[in-house]
C-alpha positions, 0 to 999 in steps of 0.5 A: 297669720293677719292678712291686711288688705290696702286700699287705693283709698280707704275713706272712714264712713261714720253710721250711728252711734253702735249701741251693743246688748247688755243681756246678763242671764244666770248660769241655771236660765242660761242653761234651760236655754240652751238646752230648749233650743238643742233640742228644738234643732235636733227636731228640725225647728226651722225658727231656730235660725240661732245655735247656743254656745257655751263660753268657757266659763259657762254662760252661753251666747248666739250665734246664728247658724247660717251667714246673713242672707240678700232676704234677710238683709233686705227686710232692713232695707225696706224697713230703714228705708236704707240705700248702702254705701256701695249703691250710693258710690256706683257698684263693690269692690271685686279684686281684678289688676288690684281693687276693681268696683263694679258697677251695679254689684251691691247687696241684692246684686252682688254680681252685677245681676239679682241675687236669690234670697237665700244667697249672703248680702255682700258688699257691706261694710263693717258699720252696714255690717253691724247696723243690721245685727242692731236692728235685728235685737242682735250684734256682730260677734266679737272676735273671741266669739266667732273663734269660739263658734267656729273651731271649739265644739260645746254642743252637749251631743255633738254627732259623729265626727265631732266631739265635745270640748274639741278644738278644731283646725277648721271651721268643718273639722279637722280637715277644711273638707265640706266648705267652699273653697277655691280648691274643693272639688266641684267649686262653684267658684262664687258665693252658694247660698246660705246653709248649703254647704255641710254643716261644721262645728256647732253645727254652723254653716260656711264658718270657713270659706263661702264669704269671709265675715266681718266680727266686732274686733274693736274700735278702729278703722280696721276691722278683722274678717274670719274665714276666707271665700270662695276665691281663697284655698283652704289655708285662711278658714284655718284657726291661726289665720286672719285678715284686716280691712279698712271697715269701711270697704265694701266687696264680693267677698265679705259677709256676716253674722250676728250674736244674742246674749239671749235665745231668739226664736225668730222665723228664718225664712230667707 
């Protein structure tokens, strides 16, 4: 099932050219790195914020365990002296009587007031999300990579409740329980801090609900978002659901995470 967002105006803003990573690793090297990272994560090493995901062909990629936070995006903004499109155009969007601009709603103030450093960064469009990932030495996940990470358990020894090799209907497993969606018990009806929900498939947080996530679905003025958000019930979390949105769209419901072709050990402070 595919949903398409249409705006009264959808202006395509071109940013710097996108340069994908092209790191190639042998299977033994990738497997050794994946095993080392898995061991570090099992020991609670907070400086390993990425999770190894095994592809069907036995190779690996690494994905952020959480959505990119306000604190992480602030590092990019300060380093590059960047001002987001939402800031330049007066604020991001929220759904009301159609898409309505909210003055002052930007990445550091998602609901018009300063957000905490560990909240997900939103009001960031697809191009800006890709720029952040490249700055961090990563990239946006392809649609296939995001799907693999979200729904198919690839850890060698997953904890109880997950089975290696099984593809689940939801990023949380067999049911949407544990995700921040509208129908959840005690739902805050807004996003929550990254990593606050229960870890799901592959030990990842908030692949379902909380905020939609941009993926790299190829060139074009529309890009795919996956996973649903806090504004919806659990249906958009299902593996059969995706949504299309203008690539230059910035809204309170969309965030992102990055992937890399090599394991990275970076400070995970938010």
